[in-house]
N, C-alpha and C positions, 0 to 999 in steps of 0.2 A: 321291130324284130322280124327277122326273116325266117322262112320255113327251113332254111339251111343252118340255123344257129346250132342245132344239135350236132352238126358235123364238125364244128370247130372244136379244137382240143380244149378241154376244161382245165382251168388253172386250179391246181391242187392247193388246198389250205394246209400249209405246212405247220405242224405242231411238233413240239418236242417234249417227251416225257423223260424226266430225270431218271437215269439208271436204265433206260431202255437199251435193248440190244442194238448195236451199231453195225454189226458185221454185214448186213445186207444192204447198207447204204452206199451209194457211189460217192466218189470224191465231190461231185457237184452237189449232191444231197447234203453231204457233211458241211460243205462251204456255205450252203444256204442256211443250214441250221446255225452255224457259227455266226453268220450275219444277223439272223433273227435274235439270237441270244445276246449278241453284242449290243444291238439296238435296245433290247429290253434292259440290259444292265445300265445303259446310258439313261434310259427313262427312269429307272429306279433311283439312280444317283441324283438326277434332277429333282425328283420328288423329295428325296431325303434332304437335299440342300434347302428346299423351300421350308420343310418342316423344322429343320435346325434353325433357320433364320427366324421363324415364328417363335420357336422356343426361346431363342436368345433375346428377342424383342420382349417377350413376356417376362423373362427373368430380369431384364434391365428395368422394365416398368415397375416391378415390385421391389427391386433393390433401391430405387430412388426415393421411395416413400418411407 
């Protein structure tokens, strides 16, 4: 760590609150939020698919008996 680390621009942690006012955001800010939300949707879809596969496997296990 350098004594000059404080001079570097800090990366902002971008969060999005559903229903928040968007009027003050730039096009770049909106694009960044869209990218974050798209990645989150993909992550949620992946988790849902895993859970659906687990449910289907459990249903098939109990149906065969």
